[in-house]
N, C-alpha and C positions, 0 to 999 in steps of 0.2 A: 503493499499500500505506498509505504514513504517513497521507496522507489519509483513507483508513477507519479507521486505528487512531485518528484524532484524533477522526471523528465517532464511534466506538464508546465512546471514552473518554467524549465529551461526554453521550452517550445514558445512559452509566450514573451519570454526576453527576445529570443531570436525573431519572433514577428514583429515584433514592437521596433527591434534596431532596424528591422528592413523597412518598416512604415516610414522610419526618421530617416533613411538614407537619402531619399531626394533632398529632403529640407537640408540636411547637413551639407549635401554637394552645393545646393543653392546658396547656403550661408558661406562656405569655402569661395565660392566664385564672388560673391559680392565683397569679401573682405579682401579677394584678390585684386579686384576692381576699385575697390576705394585706396588699397595702397599705391597702386598705378596712379590713381587721381590726385592722391597726395602727392606724390614724387613730382607729377606734370605742375601742380599747383606752386610747389616750392621752387622749381624751376623758374617758373613764370615770374615770381614774388622776387627771385635772386636776382632776373635780368632787370625788372623795373629798380632795385634797390641799386645796382649797379648805374642804371641810366641816371637816377637822381644824381649819386656822388659824381658821376662822370660831368655832369652840368653844372656844380657848383663852380664858384671863382677860384682860379687857381692862385696860388703864393704868388708866383711870376708875374701875373697878370696885375696883382694888387702892387706889386714892387714897381710898376711902371708908373703909378700914380705921385707925381711931384708933391703936393701940397698936404697928403693925408697918409698918415700909417693906418692900416686897416688889418684887423684880425677877425676871422669868422669861425663859426663852432656849431656843426649839427648833427644831432644822434638821434634817429627814430626810436619811438617807443616799440615799434613792430619792425617787420622786415622791410615796410615801407611806409614812409612818414608823411607826413600833412604839412608839414614846415616848408617854407620859401624862402630863400634870401638870394640877392644878386647884386653884383657892382658891375655898373658899364660906364667904359668912359668916351665921351664924345667930345673930342679936342679939349678945349679947357673946363669941360663941365662933366660933373661926375653924378651919375645917377644911382640912387640905393634905394631897392625894392625890400621888403619883408611881408609876409603873409603867414597865417596861420588859419588852413583849411578845419573845419568840424571834423572832428575824428582822428583815425588813423587806420592804415592798411591801403590796400591795393587801390580803391575807390579814391582815397583822399590823395595817394600819390600821384595818380594820373591827373588830377584837378590841379595838383601844384605843378606839376610838368607843363600842364595846358596854360598855368596862370605864366610861367617864365616866357612861354614860347611866344604868346599875346604880347607881353611885357617888350619882349627885343624887337618884335614886329613893330611895335608903334614907335619905339625910339628909332628903329632903321627908317622910318618915314619923317622923323625931325619932328614930331609931336611934341611940343614942350609945354603946352598950356595945360594946368592941373586938372580943369574943370573937363575940358574936352579929353584929356588922356583919359583918366578916372570915369568918365562916362561911356568911352569905348570899349575900354577893358571891362567894364561890368556888364555890359550888353552883349558882348562875346561870350563871357563867362555863363551869365544868364541863359542864352540862348543854346547853349551847349549842356548846361546841366537839366531844362527842359527837354531836350532830345534823349538825353539819357534818364528821364524820370527820374531826377536824384535829388535828394531835398538837402545837398550839402551846401553850405556857403563859406565864406573866409572873411577875415579881417585883412586889412591891407592897407600898408603907408608908404607912401612913395617921396624920397629925399632928393632934392636938385639942389648939389652943391657947386658953386662956382665964387672962386677967389674969398674964402672965408666966410661966405655967407650961404646959408643952408634954409631953404624953402621945404617946410613940411607940408603935405596933404595925405588924405587919407584917413582911415579910422582903425585904430590898433591899439596896443598897449601904450603908455605914456613914455614918451621920450625923456631918457636921462640923459642932462647935461651936466658934466662936472667941471668947474671952471679951475684954472691953472692954482688959483688960490685956496681951493678947496670947498668953495660954495655949491650947494647944489641946487637944482634947478629941475623939475619935473613939467614936462610940456604935455597937457592931456589933448588927446587926439579925437574925444567923443563929439565934438562940433566940426571937425574936419573933414568926415565922409560918411559913408555907411558900409555895412558888410556887403562884399560884392556875390551876388548872384541871386539874392532874395527878391530884388523887384527891376523891372525892366530898365528902368531908368532913375538914376542917382544924381544928375547934375544939381539939384536945387539943395542937396545935401555936402556939397563938396565946397569946402574954403580951403585956405592956407595960412600958416603962419613961418614968419622970416626969424631965424636967430644968426647972429652973429657970432663967429667963433675967432678968436685969437690964439695965438701960440701958446700952446699947451693944454689948450680945451680939450674934453674929453666927452664923447657921445656914445651912448650905449642903447643899442636896439635889441630887443629880446622877445620870445614867446612866452605864454602863460605856464609852458611846461616848466619854467625856472620858477617863478614866483610862487607857481601852487604846488611845486615840490613838497611831499611830508617826509617828516622825520619818521621813527618809529611811535611816536606819541600823537601822530597826525598833525602836528603842529606844521604850517606850510613857512617854507623859506622866505618868501616874502619879498616886497620891493625895497624896504628900507634896509634889508640885511644885503642885497645887492648892491643899492647906492653906497653902503658904506665899507663894503670890500672895493669897490672902484675908486671911491675916494681916497682909503687908503694907499694904494696902489698907483695913484694918478700920475705921479712922476715917473712910473717905468713906461716901457714901450707898450705899445697895442697889443703884442703878441703876448707878452707878460701880465696885461691885465687881463686878458682874457683867461690864460693860465690860471692865475690867481682866483678869477672867480669861478672859473669851472671847479677847481680842487675845493675851495669854499663849499660849493653846492652839492659837491659827493661827498663830503663830510658830513654834511647836515642830513643827505637821505640813508647812507650810512648802506645797511643790507638790504633796505626796502624796495621792493619792486617798482621800477618807473613804468607809470602808465599814460604819460603823454612825452610827445616829441620836445625834444629841449634844442633851441636856437639861440645863438647869442652872438652879437655882431658888435664890433668896438672899432670905432676910429678915434684918432687923435689928431689934431691941427698941429702940422709942425711949426 
Protein backbone atom coordinates (compact mmCIF):
# COMPACT_ATOMS: atom_id res chain seq x y z
CA UNK A 1 0.00 0.00 0.00
CA UNK A 2 2.74 2.43 0.96
CA UNK A 3 4.65 1.59 -2.23
CA UNK A 4 1.56 2.35 -4.32
CA UNK A 5 1.10 5.71 -2.56
CA UNK A 6 4.76 6.54 -3.15
CA UNK A 7 4.45 5.65 -6.82
CA UNK A 8 1.29 7.72 -7.17
CA UNK A 9 3.01 10.67 -5.51
CA UNK A 10 5.96 10.46 -7.89
CA UNK A 11 3.55 10.30 -10.82
CA UNK A 12 1.82 13.47 -9.68
CA UNK A 13 5.16 15.26 -9.32
CA UNK A 14 6.17 14.17 -12.82
CA UNK A 15 2.83 15.25 -14.25
CA UNK A 16 3.06 18.62 -12.51
CA UNK A 17 6.64 19.07 -13.69
CA UNK A 18 5.55 18.29 -17.24
CA UNK A 19 2.74 20.82 -16.96
CA UNK A 20 5.16 23.49 -15.73
CA UNK A 21 7.78 22.80 -18.41
CA UNK A 22 6.28 25.16 -21.05
CA UNK A 23 5.93 27.94 -18.47
CA UNK A 24 9.52 27.43 -17.31
CA UNK A 25 10.72 27.51 -20.90
CA UNK A 26 8.78 30.74 -21.49
CA UNK A 27 10.23 32.32 -18.34
CA UNK A 28 13.74 31.28 -19.40
CA UNK A 29 13.24 32.80 -22.86
CA UNK A 30 11.85 35.99 -21.31
CA UNK A 31 14.86 36.28 -18.98
CA UNK A 32 17.15 35.86 -21.97
CA UNK A 33 15.33 38.63 -23.86
CA UNK A 34 15.47 40.90 -20.81
CA UNK A 35 19.20 40.36 -20.44
CA UNK A 36 19.70 41.15 -24.12
CA UNK A 37 17.51 44.26 -23.81
CA UNK A 38 19.43 45.44 -20.74
CA UNK A 39 22.72 45.00 -22.59
CA UNK A 40 21.36 46.97 -25.56
CA UNK A 41 19.98 49.74 -23.34
CA UNK A 42 23.24 49.97 -21.38
CA UNK A 43 25.15 50.31 -24.65
CA UNK A 44 22.81 53.10 -25.83
CA UNK A 45 23.16 54.93 -22.52
CA UNK A 46 26.93 54.63 -22.72
CA UNK A 47 26.92 56.13 -26.23
CA UNK A 48 24.74 59.03 -25.02
CA UNK A 49 26.98 59.56 -21.98
CA UNK A 50 30.12 59.66 -24.12
CA UNK A 51 28.45 62.05 -26.56
CA UNK A 52 27.58 64.40 -23.69
CA UNK A 53 31.17 64.32 -22.44
CA UNK A 54 32.56 64.89 -25.93
CA UNK A 55 30.60 68.11 -26.50
CA UNK A 56 31.62 69.71 -23.20
CA UNK A 57 34.09 72.61 -23.61
CA UNK A 58 37.71 71.45 -23.72
CA UNK A 59 40.36 73.03 -21.49
CA UNK A 60 42.43 73.92 -24.56
CA UNK A 61 39.50 75.99 -25.87
CA UNK A 62 39.05 77.77 -22.55
CA UNK A 63 42.76 78.60 -22.36
CA UNK A 64 42.37 80.61 -25.58
CA UNK A 65 40.05 83.11 -23.88
CA UNK A 66 42.30 86.05 -22.96
CA UNK A 67 40.28 87.97 -20.36
CA UNK A 68 38.83 85.15 -18.26
CA UNK A 69 40.01 82.09 -16.38
CA UNK A 70 37.29 79.44 -16.76
CA UNK A 71 36.91 76.04 -15.11
CA UNK A 72 33.92 73.71 -15.38
CA UNK A 73 32.75 70.48 -13.79
CA UNK A 74 29.78 68.26 -14.63
CA UNK A 75 28.85 64.87 -13.17
CA UNK A 76 25.56 63.09 -13.94
CA UNK A 77 23.63 61.23 -11.26
CA UNK A 78 22.75 58.50 -13.79
CA UNK A 79 24.55 57.27 -16.91
CA UNK A 80 23.16 60.29 -18.77
CA UNK A 81 22.52 63.65 -17.14
CA UNK A 82 20.16 66.53 -17.76
CA UNK A 83 22.60 69.34 -16.92
CA UNK A 84 24.04 71.51 -19.68
CA UNK A 85 26.79 74.08 -19.91
CA UNK A 86 28.79 75.52 -22.77
CA UNK A 87 31.26 78.31 -23.44
CA UNK A 88 31.54 79.83 -26.90
CA UNK A 89 33.85 82.54 -28.21
CA UNK A 90 32.85 84.96 -30.97
CA UNK A 91 35.74 87.33 -31.68
CA UNK A 92 35.88 89.50 -28.53
CA UNK A 93 32.57 88.25 -27.09
CA UNK A 94 32.16 85.20 -24.86
CA UNK A 95 28.83 83.38 -24.56
CA UNK A 96 28.25 81.16 -21.54
CA UNK A 97 25.16 79.00 -21.18
CA UNK A 98 24.01 76.80 -18.31
CA UNK A 99 20.81 74.80 -17.96
CA UNK A 100 19.14 72.12 -15.88
CA UNK A 101 16.57 69.77 -17.40
CA UNK A 102 13.96 68.33 -15.05
CA UNK A 103 14.94 64.81 -14.05
CA UNK A 104 17.86 62.84 -15.45
CA UNK A 105 18.40 59.78 -17.61
CA UNK A 106 18.29 59.28 -21.36
CA UNK A 107 15.34 61.57 -22.16
CA UNK A 108 16.78 64.45 -20.11
CA UNK A 109 20.19 63.87 -21.67
CA UNK A 110 18.76 64.03 -25.18
CA UNK A 111 17.04 67.32 -24.33
CA UNK A 112 20.31 68.75 -22.95
CA UNK A 113 22.09 67.85 -26.21
CA UNK A 114 19.20 69.39 -28.15
CA UNK A 115 19.64 72.65 -26.21
CA UNK A 116 23.40 72.69 -26.86
CA UNK A 117 22.82 72.26 -30.60
CA UNK A 118 20.13 74.96 -30.77
CA UNK A 119 22.23 77.46 -28.78
CA UNK A 120 25.25 76.99 -31.03
CA UNK A 121 23.09 77.30 -34.14
CA UNK A 122 21.66 80.61 -32.92
CA UNK A 123 25.14 81.91 -32.14
CA UNK A 124 26.42 80.81 -35.54
CA UNK A 125 23.66 82.99 -37.03
CA UNK A 126 24.91 85.96 -34.95
CA UNK A 127 21.77 86.33 -32.85
CA UNK A 128 22.84 88.56 -29.94
CA UNK A 129 19.60 90.11 -28.66
CA UNK A 130 18.71 88.18 -25.46
CA UNK A 131 14.95 88.45 -25.98
CA UNK A 132 15.07 87.15 -29.55
CA UNK A 133 17.67 84.53 -28.60
CA UNK A 134 15.67 83.03 -25.75
CA UNK A 135 12.39 83.36 -27.66
CA UNK A 136 13.70 81.28 -30.58
CA UNK A 137 15.50 78.82 -28.31
CA UNK A 138 12.35 78.26 -26.25
CA UNK A 139 10.16 77.80 -29.34
CA UNK A 140 12.59 75.23 -30.75
CA UNK A 141 12.63 73.26 -27.50
CA UNK A 142 8.87 73.62 -27.00
CA UNK A 143 8.06 72.32 -30.49
CA UNK A 144 10.38 69.34 -30.11
CA UNK A 145 8.94 68.46 -26.69
CA UNK A 146 5.42 68.57 -28.15
CA UNK A 147 6.47 66.15 -30.89
CA UNK A 148 8.06 63.88 -28.29
CA UNK A 149 4.93 64.08 -26.10
CA UNK A 150 7.33 64.91 -23.29
CA UNK A 151 6.51 67.01 -20.23
CA UNK A 152 10.09 67.98 -19.37
CA UNK A 153 11.38 71.56 -19.26
CA UNK A 154 14.56 73.30 -18.18
CA UNK A 155 15.92 76.37 -16.47
CA UNK A 156 18.43 78.19 -18.65
CA UNK A 157 20.67 81.22 -18.24
CA UNK A 158 22.71 82.92 -20.94
CA UNK A 159 25.67 85.17 -20.15
CA UNK A 160 27.18 87.50 -22.71
CA UNK A 161 30.65 88.76 -21.75
CA UNK A 162 32.62 91.53 -23.44
CA UNK A 163 35.41 93.69 -22.06
CA UNK A 164 34.62 93.19 -18.38
CA UNK A 165 30.86 93.64 -18.80
CA UNK A 166 28.60 90.64 -18.19
CA UNK A 167 24.99 90.59 -19.41
CA UNK A 168 22.81 87.94 -17.77
CA UNK A 169 19.43 86.77 -19.10
CA UNK A 170 17.18 83.76 -18.57
CA UNK A 171 15.84 82.03 -15.49
CA UNK A 172 18.15 79.70 -13.55
CA UNK A 173 19.76 79.52 -10.09
CA UNK A 174 21.07 82.71 -8.48
CA UNK A 175 24.34 83.94 -9.95
CA UNK A 176 27.19 84.27 -7.44
CA UNK A 177 29.65 87.15 -7.79
CA UNK A 178 32.60 87.24 -5.38
CA UNK A 179 34.40 90.56 -5.59
CA UNK A 180 38.18 90.64 -5.26
CA UNK A 181 37.83 92.30 -1.84
CA UNK A 182 35.67 89.45 -0.52
CA UNK A 183 32.15 90.88 -0.77
CA UNK A 184 29.46 88.52 -2.07
CA UNK A 185 26.70 89.49 -4.51
CA UNK A 186 23.78 87.25 -5.46
CA UNK A 187 21.94 88.04 -8.69
CA UNK A 188 18.42 86.60 -8.74
CA UNK A 189 17.24 85.44 -12.17
CA UNK A 190 13.58 84.84 -11.36
CA UNK A 191 12.55 87.98 -13.28
CA UNK A 192 15.02 87.50 -16.16
CA UNK A 193 13.24 84.70 -17.98
CA UNK A 194 11.01 81.64 -17.81
CA UNK A 195 11.70 77.87 -17.88
CA UNK A 196 12.12 76.67 -21.45
CA UNK A 197 9.66 74.26 -23.03
CA UNK A 198 6.55 74.97 -20.94
CA UNK A 199 4.83 77.59 -23.12
CA UNK A 200 5.34 78.45 -26.78
CA UNK A 201 6.35 82.10 -26.32
CA UNK A 202 8.39 83.54 -23.44
CA UNK A 203 9.36 86.89 -25.00
CA UNK A 204 7.35 88.89 -22.45
CA UNK A 205 9.20 87.21 -19.57
CA UNK A 206 12.76 87.85 -20.78
CA UNK A 207 14.89 90.65 -19.33
CA UNK A 208 18.57 91.10 -18.54
CA UNK A 209 20.93 92.40 -15.88
CA UNK A 210 24.37 93.94 -16.46
CA UNK A 211 27.28 93.20 -14.12
CA UNK A 212 30.63 94.98 -14.28
CA UNK A 213 33.59 92.71 -13.51
CA UNK A 214 36.95 93.98 -12.30
CA UNK A 215 40.27 92.19 -12.01
CA UNK A 216 40.09 89.36 -9.46
CA UNK A 217 36.29 89.12 -9.40
CA UNK A 218 34.90 85.57 -9.48
CA UNK A 219 31.57 84.42 -10.94
CA UNK A 220 30.02 81.05 -10.07
CA UNK A 221 27.28 79.24 -11.98
CA UNK A 222 25.83 75.96 -10.74
CA UNK A 223 22.83 73.64 -10.86
CA UNK A 224 20.66 72.75 -7.88
CA UNK A 225 22.30 69.35 -7.64
CA UNK A 226 25.01 71.17 -5.67
CA UNK A 227 22.96 73.35 -3.34
CA UNK A 228 20.38 70.62 -2.67
CA UNK A 229 22.89 67.80 -2.10
CA UNK A 230 22.24 66.21 1.31
CA UNK A 231 24.49 64.81 4.01
CA UNK A 232 23.73 61.74 6.13
CA UNK A 233 21.28 63.78 8.24
CA UNK A 234 19.37 65.15 5.26
CA UNK A 235 20.92 68.62 5.60
CA UNK A 236 21.39 70.36 2.25
CA UNK A 237 24.75 71.75 1.17
CA UNK A 238 23.14 75.13 0.53
CA UNK A 239 23.96 78.33 -1.28
CA UNK A 240 25.66 79.97 1.72
CA UNK A 241 28.27 77.22 1.95
CA UNK A 242 29.01 77.41 -1.78
CA UNK A 243 29.45 81.18 -1.47
CA UNK A 244 31.73 80.82 1.54
CA UNK A 245 34.05 78.21 0.02
CA UNK A 246 34.33 80.37 -3.09
CA UNK A 247 34.98 83.52 -1.07
CA UNK A 248 37.73 81.81 0.97
CA UNK A 249 39.46 80.65 -2.20
CA UNK A 250 38.82 83.73 -4.36
CA UNK A 251 42.51 84.62 -4.70
CA UNK A 252 43.30 81.25 -6.23
CA UNK A 253 42.86 80.28 -9.89
CA UNK A 254 39.46 79.37 -11.31
CA UNK A 255 40.54 75.72 -11.54
CA UNK A 256 41.63 75.71 -7.89
CA UNK A 257 38.37 77.36 -6.79
CA UNK A 258 36.43 74.67 -8.67
CA UNK A 259 38.52 71.94 -7.06
CA UNK A 260 38.02 73.40 -3.57
CA UNK A 261 34.26 73.70 -4.04
CA UNK A 262 33.83 70.14 -5.35
CA UNK A 263 36.03 68.75 -2.55
CA UNK A 264 33.93 70.60 0.04
CA UNK A 265 30.73 69.31 -1.57
CA UNK A 266 31.98 65.71 -1.54
CA UNK A 267 32.96 66.07 2.11
CA UNK A 268 29.41 67.21 2.87
CA UNK A 269 27.78 64.37 0.92
CA UNK A 270 30.03 61.66 2.35
CA UNK A 271 28.85 58.19 1.36
CA UNK A 272 25.31 59.30 0.54
CA UNK A 273 23.85 58.46 -2.85
CA UNK A 274 23.76 61.45 -5.21
CA UNK A 275 20.30 61.75 -6.76
CA UNK A 276 20.80 64.78 -9.00
CA UNK A 277 23.29 65.90 -11.61
CA UNK A 278 26.06 68.20 -10.38
CA UNK A 279 27.41 71.04 -12.51
CA UNK A 280 29.70 73.89 -11.48
CA UNK A 281 31.19 76.64 -13.63
CA UNK A 282 33.71 79.13 -12.25
CA UNK A 283 35.18 82.06 -14.13
CA UNK A 284 37.49 84.80 -12.95
CA UNK A 285 38.32 88.17 -14.43
CA UNK A 286 42.05 88.42 -15.13
